[in-house]
KOLFISE-600995 format. One record per residue: residue number from 0; residue in one letter; x, y negated, z of N, C-alpha, C in turn. Coordinates in steps of 0.02 Angstrom, whole numbers, plus 50000, padded with zeros to 5 digits. Atoms other than C-alpha are relative to their C-alpha. Example, Ala and Ser with C-alpha at 12.3 -4.5 7.8 and 13.67 -1.06 7.14 Angstrom:
BEGIN
 num residu n_east n_north  n_up ca_east ca_north ca_up c_east c_north  c_up
   0      a  50045   50059 50000   50615    50225 50390  50045   49940 50000
   1      s  49958   50059 49997   50684    50053 50357  49961   49945 50037
END
This chain:
BEGIN
 num residu n_east n_north  n_up ca_east ca_north ca_up c_east c_north  c_up
   0      x  50051   50051 49951   51788    50248 55297  49926   50000 50002
   1      x  50076   50023 49997   51625    50275 55278  49958   50035 50058
   2      x  50023   49989 49930   51602    50370 55416  49981   49956 50051
   3      x  49982   50055 49949   51663    50235 55515  49961   49930 50018
   4      x  50052   50055 50012   51552    50110 55440  49938   50018 50028
   5      x  50066   49957 49985   51403    50219 55477  49990   49972 50075
   6      x  49998   50010 49930   51450    50227 55659  50003   49928 50020
   7      x  50006   50070 49981   51479    50041 55670  49946   49957 50012
   8      x  50056   50005 50011   51315    50016 55600  49959   50022 50057
   9      x  50033   49957 49920   51229    50130 55722  50005   49961 50056
  10      x  49978   50021 49937   51310    50059 55870  49974   49916 50005
  11      x  50008   50076 49995   51289    49877 55815  49927   49993 50004
  12      x  50078   49984 50008   51087    49921 55785  49977   50018 50078
  13      x  50042   49987 49937   51048    50006 55939  50018   49954 50052
  14      x  49992   50027 49947   51151    49894 56061  49973   49924 49984
  15      x  50028   50070 50023   51067    49736 55971  49913   50024 50036
  16      x  50049   49971 49967   50907    49843 56040  49986   49994 50070
  17      x  49983   49987 49910   50973    49829 56225  49996   49930 50007
  18      x  50009   50073 49993   50901    49661 56262  50043   49975 50071
  19      x  49929   50015 49965   51023    49656 56418  50066   49990 49990
  20      x  49940   50026 50038   51162    49676 56322  50020   49939 49967
  21      x  50005   50081 50027   51112    49541 56213  50018   49949 50043
  22      x  49990   50063 49976   51082    49421 56337  50071   50000 50059
  23      x  49924   50017 49949   51240    49465 56453  50042   49975 49949
  24      x  49951   50022 50061   51355    49468 56286  49997   49937 49971
  25      x  50008   50042 50040   51287    49353 56187  49950   49936 50014
  26      x  50020   50067 49978   51196    49211 56287  50037   49975 50079
  27      x  49986   50028 49924   51227    49224 56478  50083   49991 50000
  28      x  49920   50005 49991   51424    49242 56453  50027   49939 49957
  29      x  49986   50039 50042   51455    49126 56319  49980   49914 50026
  30      x  50019   50079 49974   51349    48974 56388  49995   49999 50086
  31      x  49992   50012 49902   51372    48996 56602  50049   49954 49992
  32      x  49951   50024 50003   51542    48949 56558  50015   49927 49994
  33      x  50001   50068 50027   51532    48789 56469  49945   49967 50055
  34      x  50054   50044 49960   51375    48743 56585  50028   49994 50062
  35      x  49989   50026 49929   51448    48750 56738  50082   49959 50002
  36      x  49943   50033 50011   51621    48684 56688  49992   49909 49982
  37      x  50018   50072 50027   51530    48526 56623  49972   49963 50072
  38      x  50041   50017 49941   51425    48511 56788  50057   49978 50071
  39      x  49934   50010 49955   51600    48517 56893  50032   49934 49990
  40      x  49964   50049 50014   51700    48395 56794  49964   49964 50014
  41      x  50033   50068 50004   51558    48283 56785  49971   49978 50077
  42      x  50009   50036 49927   51524    48269 56980  50058   49990 50028
  43      x  49925   50037 49950   51705    48252 57019  50018   49937 49970
  44      x  49994   50079 50040   51724    48114 56892  49954   49955 50040
  45      x  50048   50044 49975   51571    48043 56952  50001   49971 50056
  46      x  49991   50006 49941   51603    48049 57122  50069   49963 50008
  47      x  49929   50037 50001   51786    47989 57120  50006   49923 49968
  48      x  50017   50080 50022   51730    47839 57009  49953   49959 50044
  49      x  50061   50040 49950   51593    47783 57125  50037   49986 50055
  50      x  49939   50011 49950   51725    47798 57268  50052   49947 49978
  51      x  49934   50054 50010   51856    47694 57172  49961   49928 49993
  52      x  50030   50052 49993   51726    47564 57136  49947   49958 50058
  53      x  50034   50036 49942   51627    47535 57292  50046   50001 50042
  54      x  49961   50026 49960   51697    47451 57452  50025   50054 50029
  55      x  49978   49957 49962   51807    47558 57557  49995   49976 50074
  56      x  50018   50025 49941   51760    47564 57719  50060   50015 50057
  57      x  49943   49981 49979   51916    47556 57826  49996   49990 50089
  58      x  49966   50006 49945   51927    47577 58021  50066   49975 50027
  59      x  49936   50019 49998   52057    47475 58083  50012   49983 50089
  60      x  49978   49990 49945   52133    47486 58258  50064   49937 50021
  61      x  49956   50063 49990   52228    47311 58304  49994   49963 49965
  62      x  49997   50038 50046   52162    47205 58181  50018   49923 50019
  63      x  49967   50075 49970   52197    47044 58277  50064   49994 50006
  64      x  49932   50007 50008   52359    47065 58263  50031   49988 49939
  65      x  49960   50023 50079   52374    47039 58072  49947   49986 49989
  66      x  50056   50022 50026   52233    46924 58025  50019   49971 49938
  67      x  49954   49997 50094   52337    46890 57877  49982   50058 49952
  68      x  50006   49957 50020   52336    47061 57827  49925   50029 49993
  69      x  50058   49984 50006   52167    47094 57859  49954   49961 49956
  70      x  50030   50040 50065   52109    46958 57762  50011   50022 49926
  71      x  49966   49975 50056   52227    47005 57622  49937   50079 49973
  72      x  50018   49958 50002   52136    47176 57636  49937   50003 49967
  73      x  50071   50009 50028   51957    47110 57619  49983   49962 49933
  74      x  49990   50021 50053   52007    47028 57468  49994   50059 49941
  75      x  49999   49916 50036   52046    47216 57393  49933   50038 50017
  76      x  50057   49971 50002   51869    47247 57416  50002   50063 50055
  77      x  50002   49956 49945   51899    47346 57591  49962   49971 50055
  78      x  50051   50012 49942   51773    47335 57715  50019   50006 50062
  79      x  49966   49974 49935   51857    47314 57889  49931   50015 50042
  80      x  50026   49962 49941   51775    47414 58032  50034   50015 50065
  81      x  49975   49984 49913   51806    47434 58224  50017   50058 49991
  82      x  49968   49955 50021   51918    47561 58239  49978   50070 50061
  83      x  50024   49967 49958   51886    47717 58345  50059   50009 50038
  84      x  49977   49988 49929   51955    47758 58528  50062   50054 49989
  85      x  49938   49936 50021   52039    47908 58460  50022   50016 49920
  86      x  49980   49985 50067   52111    47906 58273  50010   50066 49994
  87      x  49987   49912 50030   52169    48080 58264  49933   50030 50002
  88      x  50076   49962 50010   51997    48138 58324  49953   49999 49934
  89      x  50034   50014 50043   51918    48043 58217  50029   50029 49935
  90      x  49979   49976 50069   52017    48098 58047  49991   50064 50010
  91      x  50015   49937 49989   52009    48276 58112  49942   50024 49997
  92      x  50058   49972 49983   51815    48297 58142  49973   49973 49932
  93      x  50032   50028 50050   51800    48187 57968  49954   49958 50005
  94      x  50037   50028 49993   51721    48062 58039  50031   49914 49977
  95      x  49969   50065 50043   51848    47930 57949  50045   50042 49958
  96      x  49955   49958 50044   51945    47972 57799  50073   49987 50014
  97      x  49940   50034 49987   52086    47851 57847  49996   49949 50065
  98      x  50005   50050 49955   52129    47735 57995  50062   49977 49984
  99      x  49957   50036 50010   52226    47593 57995  50022   49966 50083
 100      x  49993   50030 49909   52319    47546 58176  50062   49949 49992
 101      x  49959   50045 50016   52418    47405 58183  50030   49976 50089
 102      x  49995   50006 49935   52514    47396 58337  50023   49917 50033
 103      x  49994   50064 49978   52543    47249 58456  50061   49957 49980
 104      x  49927   50031 50030   52715    47204 58409  50006   49993 49936
 105      x  50005   50029 50078   52659    47169 58228  50031   49935 50000
 106      x  49996   50072 50031   52644    46985 58249  50071   49994 50006
 107      x  49921   50007 50006   52829    46983 58333  50036   50013 49951
 108      x  49953   49969 50064   52916    47068 58194  49975   49955 49946
 109      x  50028   50030 50049   52807    46975 58071  50033   49928 49999
 110      x  49996   50068 49980   52852    46799 58162  50094   49995 49975
 111      x  49910   49974 50018   53059    46855 58145  50010   50023 49932
 112      x  49982   49998 50034   53035    46882 57988  50034   50091 49978
 113      x  49985   49948 49999   53055    47067 58012  49963   50055 49963
 114      x  50050   49949 50035   52983    47228 57935  49939   50019 50060
 115      x  50063   49990 49958   52815    47233 58027  49966   50072 49985
 116      x  50006   49950 50023   52769    47417 58046  49932   50008 50012
 117      x  50080   49988 49982   52584    47481 58033  49997   50099 49984
 118      x  50012   49928 49986   52517    47663 58049  49939   50021 49960
 119      x  50070   49958 50025   52388    47770 57939  49992   50078 50009
 120      x  50015   49958 49959   52328    47887 58019  49935   50039 49933
 121      x  50040   49972 50047   52245    48022 57890  50009   50073 49986
 122      x  49998   49927 50003   52230    48213 57845  50013   50011 49932
 123      x  49989   50002 50066   52314    48260 57696  49953   50082 49956
 124      x  50035   49951 50031   52237    48411 57674  49910   49998 49985
 125      x  50079   50033 50023   52047    48334 57655  50028   49961 49926
 126      x  50009   50020 50062   52031    48326 57471  49973   49932 50000
 127      x  50047   50053 49995   51905    48206 57491  50026   49920 50024
 128      x  49993   50051 49976   51993    48087 57585  50077   49959 49965
 129      x  49943   50018 50042   52132    48074 57458  50006   49932 49969
 130      x  50017   50053 50060   52072    47943 57330  50021   49928 50085
 131      x  49993   50044 49952   52053    47834 57508  50067   49975 50005
 132      x  49934   50013 49954   52219    47850 57579  50029   49972 49920
 133      x  49965   50008 50051   52288    47831 57390  49984   49923 50002
 134      x  50032   50067 50015   52183    47662 57369  50039   49946 50067
 135      x  49968   50031 49942   52237    47601 57553  50069   49985 50005
 136      x  49920   49995 50003   52437    47641 57514  50001   49940 49940
 137      x  49990   50044 50048   52416    47522 57352  49978   49934 50025
 138      x  50011   50066 49977   52341    47384 57440  50058   49973 50048
 139      x  49938   50018 49959   52480    47397 57574  50058   49969 49974
 140      x  49936   50001 50038   52613    47408 57467  50013   49914 49973
 141      x  49991   50044 50026   52556    47269 57362  50012   49944 50040
 142      x  49997   50041 49981   52537    47151 57476  50068   49989 50053
 143      x  49949   50004 49982   52694    47186 57558  50060   49982 49945
 144      x  49957   50034 50067   52771    47150 57379  50001   49935 49997
 145      x  49997   50063 50011   52699    46982 57366  50020   49967 50065
 146      x  49971   50045 49938   52749    46937 57561  50085   50008 49974
 147      x  49938   49995 49995   52919    46996 57519  50026   49952 49950
 148      x  49999   50071 50055   52924    46869 57363  49990   49942 50011
 149      x  50011   50065 49980   52865    46744 57453  50071   49980 50064
 150      x  49941   50029 49950   53001    46752 57592  50048   49988 49953
 151      x  49949   50008 50050   53141    46765 57444  50001   49924 49986
 152      x  50018   50076 50016   53064    46602 57381  50009   49930 50035
 153      x  49984   50050 49936   53064    46504 57552  50067   50002 50022
 154      x  49945   50020 50005   53234    46548 57548  50060   49980 49959
 155      x  49975   50044 50052   53289    46480 57389  50024   50064 49970
 156      x  49968   49947 50018   53313    46657 57313  49952   50021 49945
 157      x  50018   49973 50058   53238    46728 57155  49966   50087 50023
 158      x  50024   49916 49978   53119    46890 57201  50037   50034 49947
 159      x  49963   49954 50069   53215    46966 57040  50059   50037 50035
 160      x  49936   49982 49942   53371    46997 57171  49962   50067 50033
 161      x  50014   49955 49947   53261    47141 57252  49994   50045 49940
 162      x  50001   49939 50050   53246    47229 57068  50044   49996 49966
 163      x  49927   49984 50047   53429    47255 57002  49980   50018 49934
 164      x  50037   49958 50058   53345    47385 56877  49926   49990 49986
 165      x  50069   49996 50015   53183    47359 56796  49989   50051 49944
 166      x  50019   49953 50048   53092    47509 56719  49953   50001 49957
 167      x  50062   50023 50061   53016    47499 56554  49975   50081 49981
 168      x  50032   49910 50016   52902    47668 56533  49964   49997 49936
 169      x  50035   49970 50066   52857    47738 56358  49982   50067 50007
 170      x  50039   49943 49989   52743    47869 56381  49986   50030 49948
 171      x  49996   49991 50050   52736    47972 56253  49933   50056 49967
 172      x  50065   49957 49996   52574    48082 56285  49952   49957 49963
 173      x  50036   50015 50038   52428    48058 56186  49932   50003 50042
 174      x  50058   49988 49984   52238    48052 56236  49977   50085 50006
 175      x  50025   49929 50003   52211    48233 56185  50062   50043 50049
 176      x  49954   49956 49955   52388    48304 56257  49968   49980 50088
 177      x  50020   50013 49923   52339    48234 56431  49954   50023 50021
 178      x  50056   49939 49978   52181    48340 56418  49998   50058 50004
 179      x  49977   49928 49978   52272    48482 56432  50015   50016 50079
 180      x  50002   49986 49918   52304    48449 56613  49942   50028 50041
 181      x  50070   49992 49970   52129    48444 56662  49972   50079 49955
 182      x  50042   49942 50038   52057    48584 56525  50043   50043 49995
 183      x  49944   49954 50010   52219    48700 56527  49965   50062 50010
 184      x  50034   49925 49978   52096    48832 56593  49952   50029 49964
 185      x  50053   49971 50044   51995    48839 56448  50019   50043 49958
 186      x  49991   49942 50043   52086    48962 56343  49990   50084 50063
 187      x  49999   49957 49973   52068    49078 56504  49913   50019 49991
 188      x  50072   49986 50033   51880    49057 56466  49989   50036 49948
 189      x  49994   49981 50056   51915    49103 56288  49994   50080 50002
 190      x  49958   49952 50013   52008    49256 56320  49960   50048 50053
 191      x  50052   49962 49942   51876    49319 56480  49947   50008 49958
 192      x  50039   49983 50043   51751    49298 56346  50006   50073 49950
 193      x  49971   49948 50062   51848    49428 56214  49990   50073 50065
 194      x  49999   49937 49949   51852    49547 56394  49922   50022 50021
 195      x  50086   49987 49982   51663    49525 56445  49958   50006 49942
 196      x  50026   49998 50059   51609    49526 56266  49987   50056 49985
 197      x  49998   49934 50021   51647    49688 56229  49998   50052 50057
 198      x  50010   49958 49943   51636    49767 56401  49951   50051 50015
 199      x  50063   49957 50006   51463    49827 56388  49997   50056 49954
 200      x  50000   49942 50066   51488    49901 56224  50037   50066 50002
 201      x  49933   49950 50003   51649    49998 56272  49960   50056 50050
 202      x  50023   49952 49954   51553    50068 56428  49950   50038 49980
 203      x  50079   49958 50038   51384    50110 56321  50020   50062 49967
 204      x  49993   49936 50063   51469    50205 56179  50053   50044 50018
 205      x  49966   49950 49963   51584    50302 56296  49972   50045 50047
 206      x  50036   49945 49924   51532    50352 56475  49930   49986 49997
 207      x  50070   50022 50005   51359    50274 56427  49960   50077 49981
 208      x  50035   49950 50035   51329    50409 56300  50021   50065 50014
 209      x  49974   49940 49972   51429    50546 56399  49923   50011 50050
 210      x  50057   50004 49936   51275    50513 56543  49974   50003 49961
 211      x  50056   49972 50027   51153    50519 56431  49992   50062 49943
 212      x  49976   49922 50045   51223    50682 56335  49975   49990 49938
 213      x  50027   50019 50056   51214    50594 56179  50064   50006 49952
 214      x  49916   50003 50045   51412    50595 56127  50014   50065 49980
 215      x  49965   49940 49998   51454    50772 56149  49941   50025 49892
 216      x  50019   49968 50061   51302    50810 55991  50042   49950 49937
 217      x  49947   50043 50048   51403    50646 55892  50055   50023 49976
 218      x  49942   49966 50008   51554    50735 55905  50017   50059 49979
 219      x  50020   49956 50038   51492    50870 55844  49991   50013 49928
 220      x  50000   50003 50062   51469    50824 55681  50069   50006 49952
 221      x  49941   49993 50060   51598    50868 55538  50038   49928 49971
 222      x  49977   50055 50003   51668    50697 55546  50080   49986 50038
 223      x  49946   50008 49969   51857    50648 55597  49989   49965 50070
 224      x  50034   50022 49949   51834    50599 55768  50050   49910 50010
 225      x  49948   50083 50007   51978    50439 55734  49961   49968 49967
 226      x  50057   50054 50044   51834    50360 55610  49940   49990 50030
 227      x  50050   50014 49964   51699    50395 55736  50028   49940 50048
 228      x  49987   50048 49931   51807    50301 55883  50028   49930 49954
 229      x  49998   50070 50038   51856    50157 55733  49945   49965 49988
 230      x  50055   50027 50006   51691    50136 55703  49963   49961 50078
 231      x  50007   50037 49925   51652    50111 55900  50034   49944 50023
 232      x  49960   50062 49970   51797    50003 55928  49991   49930 49949
 233      x  50000   50057 50028   51763    49887 55767  49918   49962 50039
 234      x  50042   50034 49973   51577    49879 55852  50018   49951 50077
 235      x  49992   50036 49949   51647    49818 56013  50045   49931 49992
 236      x  49954   50042 50023   51777    49715 55933  49955   49937 49972
 237      x  50052   50049 50018   51633    49624 55846  49955   49964 50042
 238      x  50044   50037 49945   51539    49582 55983  50042   49968 50067
 239      x  49954   50052 49950   51687    49518 56083  50027   49938 49947
 240      x  49996   50053 50031   51732    49414 55944  49950   49946 49995
 241      x  50056   50057 50009   51558    49342 55933  49985   49956 50054
 242      x  50005   50042 49941   51564    49301 56110  50045   49942 50008
 243      x  49954   50042 49976   51723    49215 56105  49985   49933 49945
 244      x  50034   50053 50041   51647    49109 55941  49950   49946 50031
 245      x  50058   50024 49958   51492    49071 56047  50029   49948 50057
 246      x  49965   50046 49951   51606    49019 56185  50013   49948 49983
 247      x  49972   50072 50017   51698    48889 56080  49963   49966 49977
 248      x  50068   50054 50027   51543    48820 55996  49971   49972 50066
 249      x  50027   50036 49945   51481    48800 56175  50025   49953 50036
 250      x  49945   50055 49990   51632    48699 56227  49999   49942 49975
 251      x  49991   50051 50029   51632    48609 56089  49940   49931 50013
 252      x  50062   50043 50005   51456    48548 56107  50004   49956 50082
 253      x  49987   50045 49937   51501    48519 56287  50037   49956 50016
 254      x  49954   50044 50005   51654    48414 56268  49963   49944 50001
 255      x  50037   50074 50012   51524    48285 56212  49984   49969 50065
 256      x  50042   50020 49932   51447    48277 56377  50049   49986 50058
 257      x  49949   49996 49948   51622    48273 56476  50015   49918 49997
 258      x  49973   50056 50001   51676    48077 56537  50085   49990 49987
 259      x  49944   50018 50021   51834    48085 56442  50033   49940 49993
 260      x  49981   50055 50017   51841    47925 56385  50012   49953 50064
 261      x  49982   50033 49936   51848    47852 56578  50062   50029 50025
 262      x  49928   49962 49982   52006    47973 56595  50052   49988 49962
 263      x  49948   49996 50055   52095    47927 56452  50017   50042 49968
 264      x  50011   49925 50033   52068    48086 56371  49973   50013 49957
 265      x  50033   50008 50080   52010    48144 56206  50003   50090 50001
 266      x  50000   49925 50038   51954    48345 56203  49964   50017 49952
 267      x  49992   49993 50067   51951    48386 56023  49972   50075 49978
 268      x  49995   49915 50054   51869    48576 55968  49964   49988 49958
 269      x  50019   50016 50076   51847    48548 55791  49992   50065 49955
 270      x  50006   49951 50061   51820    48664 55639  50079   50028 49997
 271      x  49935   49963 50007   52018    48689 55651  50021   50029 50062
 272      x  49974   49980 49933   52045    48721 55817  49959   50073 49998
 273      x  50031   49923 50007   51890    48871 55793  50043   50039 49938
 274      x  49965   49958 50047   51981    48934 55640  50069   50039 50021
 275      x  49944   49978 49974   52151    48934 55729  50003   50053 50042
 276      x  50007   49957 49946   52076    49008 55880  49985   50070 50005
 277      x  50027   49923 50004   51986    49149 55809  50049   50032 49966
 278      x  49945   49962 50040   52132    49196 55711  50048   50025 50032
 279      x  49958   49959 49939   52244    49226 55862  49948   50046 50052
 280      x  50040   49952 49940   52102    49296 55966  49972   50067 49967
 281      x  50028   49944 50019   52044    49421 55841  50046   50087 50008
 282      x  49967   49962 49973   52204    49543 55873  49990   50027 50081
 283      x  50013   49975 49936   52173    49521 56055  49930   50041 50029
 284      x  50072   49979 50004   51982    49561 56042  50026   50080 49993
 285      x  49993   49919 50011   52036    49731 55959  50041   50038 50036
 286      x  49962   49964 49952   52174    49777 56079  49958   49998 50077
 287      x  50037   49997 49960   52047    49736 56226  49950   50056 49991
 288      x  50036   49931 50024   51932    49857 56135  50014   50050 50026
 289      x  49991   49962 49980   52028    49978 56127  50040   50029 50080
 290      x  49988   49987 49936   52096    49969 56313  49956   50013 50040
 291      x  50057   49973 49966   51922    49962 56373  49970   50068 49993
 292      x  50011   49935 50017   51872    50120 56284  50052   50049 50010
 293      x  49944   49942 49985   52014    50207 56337  49978   50009 50062
 294      x  50000   49992 49925   51986    50175 56528  49911   50026 49997
 295      x  50062   49981 49988   51807    50194 56505  49987   50104 49972
 296      x  50011   49933 50021   51833    50386 56408  50037   50039 50064
 297      x  49994   49957 49927   51906    50446 56586  49952   49996 50048
 298      x  50061   50007 49955   51746    50385 56678  49942   50035 49988
 299      x  50055   49926 50001   51616    50526 56724  49919   49964 49987
 300      x  50065   50015 49997   51474    50408 56733  49997   49915 49967
 301      x  50000   50069 50025   51418    50218 56666  50026   49972 50051
 302      x  49975   50021 49935   51444    50175 56857  50061   49974 49998
 303      x  49919   49996 49966   51612    50216 56871  50043   49978 49940
 304      x  49970   50037 50064   51663    50144 56696  50003   49931 50018
 305      x  50004   50075 50014   51580    49984 56740  50055   49966 50064
 306      x  49950   50015 49976   51684    49992 56896  50086   49982 49991
 307      x  49937   50003 50015   51864    50013 56845  49992   49957 49933
 308      x  49973   50077 50043   51837    49889 56690  49980   49940 50015
 309      x  49989   50053 49974   51791    49775 56810  50063   49953 50026
 310      x  49919   50022 49986   51962    49759 56873  50031   49975 49948
 311      x  49972   50027 50041   52019    49727 56703  49990   49935 49991
 312      x  50002   50070 50014   51940    49547 56715  50062   49952 50034
 313      x  49955   50021 49977   52089    49506 56821  50073   49994 49961
 314      x  49961   49990 50035   52204    49531 56696  50018   49939 49955
 315      x  49976   50075 50042   52176    49373 56580  50032   49945 50052
 316      x  50004   50061 49934   52203    49265 56757  50072   50000 50002
 317      x  49925   50006 49994   52390    49317 56761  50035   49958 49968
 318      x  49957   50076 50034   52457    49204 56627  49991   49954 49997
 319      x  50025   50057 49979   52350    49083 56664  50018   49971 50066
 320      x  49974   50040 49967   52411    49062 56817  50074   49997 50026
 321      x  49920   49997 50016   52601    49096 56774  49983   49923 49962
 322      x  49996   50056 50032   52563    48937 56653  49985   49938 50031
 323      x  50026   50063 49959   52468    48831 56767  50069   49992 50074
 324      x  49955   50021 49927   52590    48864 56935  50080   49996 49962
 325      x  49935   50000 50018   52754    48880 56833  50006   49978 49918
 326      x  50013   50019 50090   52726    48753 56664  50082   50014 49993
 327      x  49936   49999 50033   52891    48804 56548  49980   49980 49921
 328      x  50011   49982 50081   52930    48788 56361  49988   50048 49990
 329      x  50025   49941 50044   52854    48895 56249  50045   50044 49980
 330      x  49951   49992 50021   52984    49003 56178  49977   50051 49940
 331      x  50012   49962 50075   52979    49098 56002  49976   50070 50029
 332      x  50004   49947 49975   52972    49258 56096  49926   50000 50046
 333      x  50066   49998 49962   52824    49220 56207  49933   50026 49957
 334      x  50065   49998 50029   52699    49234 56058  50000   50069 49995
 335      x  50005   49932 50011   52747    49413 56031  49971   50045 50073
 336      x  50027   49968 49953   52679    49458 56206  49922   49977 49998
 337      x  50086   49991 50003   52481    49505 56205  50003   49944 50072
 338      x  50066   50041 49951   52378    49380 56313  50049   49916 50011
 339      x  49961   50054 50006   52524    49259 56339  50005   49965 49944
 340      x  50002   50028 50068   52551    49227 56154  49938   49946 49997
 341      x  50083   50018 50012   52350    49199 56151  49992   49924 50040
 342      x  49998   50040 49947   52372    49096 56310  50029   49915 49964
 343      x  49942   50048 50023   52517    48977 56239  49963   49952 49950
 344      x  50009   50027 50067   52451    48954 56068  49938   49966 50005
 345      x  50059   50016 49979   52264    48916 56129  50009   49927 50022
 346      x  49983   50073 49956   52338    48783 56260  50033   49946 49948
 347      x  49981   50042 50046   52436    48711 56123  49960   49962 49959
 348      x  50052   50026 50057   52286    48680 55996  49951   49960 50050
 349      x  50047   50032 49969   52188    48609 56148  50037   49927 50005
 350      x  49947   50042 49994   52330    48491 56161  49992   49946 49929
 351      x  50011   50021 50052   52323    48434 55983  50081   50017 49972
 352      x  49941   49976 50010   52504    48512 55959  50015   50039 49937
 353      x  49985   49973 50057   52570    48579 55787  50029   50066 50030
 354      x  49966   49934 49987   52615    48780 55813  50019   50023 49944
 355      x  49971   49962 50068   52726    48850 55684  49965   50048 49973
 356      x  50019   49932 50032   52651    48964 55568  50039   50065 50003
 357      x  49955   49933 49983   52803    49093 55604  49982   50022 50068
 358      x  50008   49969 49949   52751    49096 55792  49920   50020 49996
 359      x  50076   49976 49997   52550    49123 55745  50012   50057 49970
 360      x  49988   49956 50028   52598    49256 55638  50033   50051 50040
 361      x  49982   49959 49922   52718    49325 55781  49945   50030 50029
 362      x  50053   49981 49960   52581    49330 55882  49944   50047 49988
 363      x  50050   49972 50015   52457    49398 55775  50027   50077 49964
 364      x  49963   49921 50038   52575    49544 55701  49999   50034 50082
 365      x  49964   49971 49950   52654    49592 55891  49903   50029 50025
 366      x  50067   49982 49973   52448    49599 55953  49980   50062 49965
 367      x  50035   49961 50047   52388    49700 55806  50037   50072 50022
 368      x  49968   49939 49976   52531    49820 55845  49977   50032 50076
 369      x  50032   49957 49928   52472    49844 56021  49928   50019 50002
 370      x  50078   49978 50012   52295    49863 55973  50016   50065 49965
 371      x  49986   49935 50028   52351    50000 55863  50029   50054 50037
 372      x  49950   49935 49968   52459    50092 55978  49925   50019 50065
 373      x  50056   49960 49960   52302    50083 56107  49944   50035 49971
 374      x  50047   49944 50045   52184    50156 55960  50045   50057 49996
 375      x  49970   49946 50008   52306    50279 55937  49991   50070 50056
 376      x  50006   49970 49935   52306    50333 56127  49943   50028 50012
 377      x  50071   50000 49988   52118    50305 56134  49984   50067 49957
 378      x  50005   49952 50033   52110    50428 55979  50023   50067 50026
 379      x  49960   49928 49992   52222    50574 56052  49951   50008 50075
 380      x  50068   49968 49948   52091    50567 56208  49941   50018 49967
 381      x  50069   49993 50026   51950    50578 56096  50005   50074 49945
 382      x  50001   49923 50032   52017    50742 56005  49986   50033 50054
 383      x  49985   49952 49961   52011    50813 56181  49921   50027 49993
 384      x  50074   49940 50015   51862    50963 56194  49970   49955 50075
 385      x  50041   50030 49935   51829    50861 56377  49968   49952 49990
 386      x  50051   50054 50008   51751    50714 56318  49946   50017 49985
 387      x  50055   49990 50030   51638    50789 56225  49956   50033 50053
 388      x  50050   49959 49964   51572    50889 56390  49965   49949 50032
 389      x  50035   50052 49952   51452    50779 56480  50001   50008 50066
 390      x  49967   49991 49934   51487    50750 56666  49932   50027 50025
END
């Protein structure tokens, strides 16, 4: 293995000299994700909290038909404004988030003690209007419940007759587990970091050297090609794991600037998460290094390898989308599937859940076996004389 170590040190030294590789792999990749994530979350939360605390401007059509309702809405910090001539058009053109329309028969139904109908005109597809709609719906429902209770008391009945069943909620979630709903995409950043962190090296140490005509002299040395490949894969894996570590550290620092306390959540990325996360990510980084080197070995140029490996960046998104769209209970066999096992383990770590040691060992061993399989297939390619011939 001395030859593999020599190749490893050679590749590390050469790639550390390449400023572009260092910047893209060790700086831009790990830092851009957390920076963009913090900016998006802070912007979204700040905007929603600002809208929740500010008075709600509500255009009302037919406000004169329900003076009591209008007064009750004003007490809920809702600012009543004149309604537009065409409510539907105003909502479609985003001139108003929601419009309240009170028909003329409202007063008649109210005086008879019947259910008085009002209309809410809004566009469910407008995300910016959803908070205003929910806020108005809550105010109207509260007003209706209070009015219904007063009507029952006026007739000598207890309002409790309208609630034969009282539901006592016992929420078992914790602030950290609730954060898994919003921050469940973080494992994708870590897995993508492992993929991007080794991509430049996988291309440069194979297709790049072929293009520079330096691979052929290297393979001409009286050294088993399997050891040369092992040194190259070890370098790619080391850079991938460095990117993952830096990404985790960056998110750990970035979590301090997220308004999780305002959301009743707690995002904790400490030493325990780092240790367990790096443990499950190590074999995956080795597997991705083998797959990237294998693909790069078929490319005739650096640009061609870059094109093909760029398509691999979509692979980590598959388990992320499956777990987001189709949430399910983790089963033991899922930890044996590379990518999915890491995704589930990292997600549970973020939620503060305890993952069985058997599941972690299963995840590590099965992904390691897959990495070894990728190594042997790539080693077979390295034994081909066509690889040593420069394009």
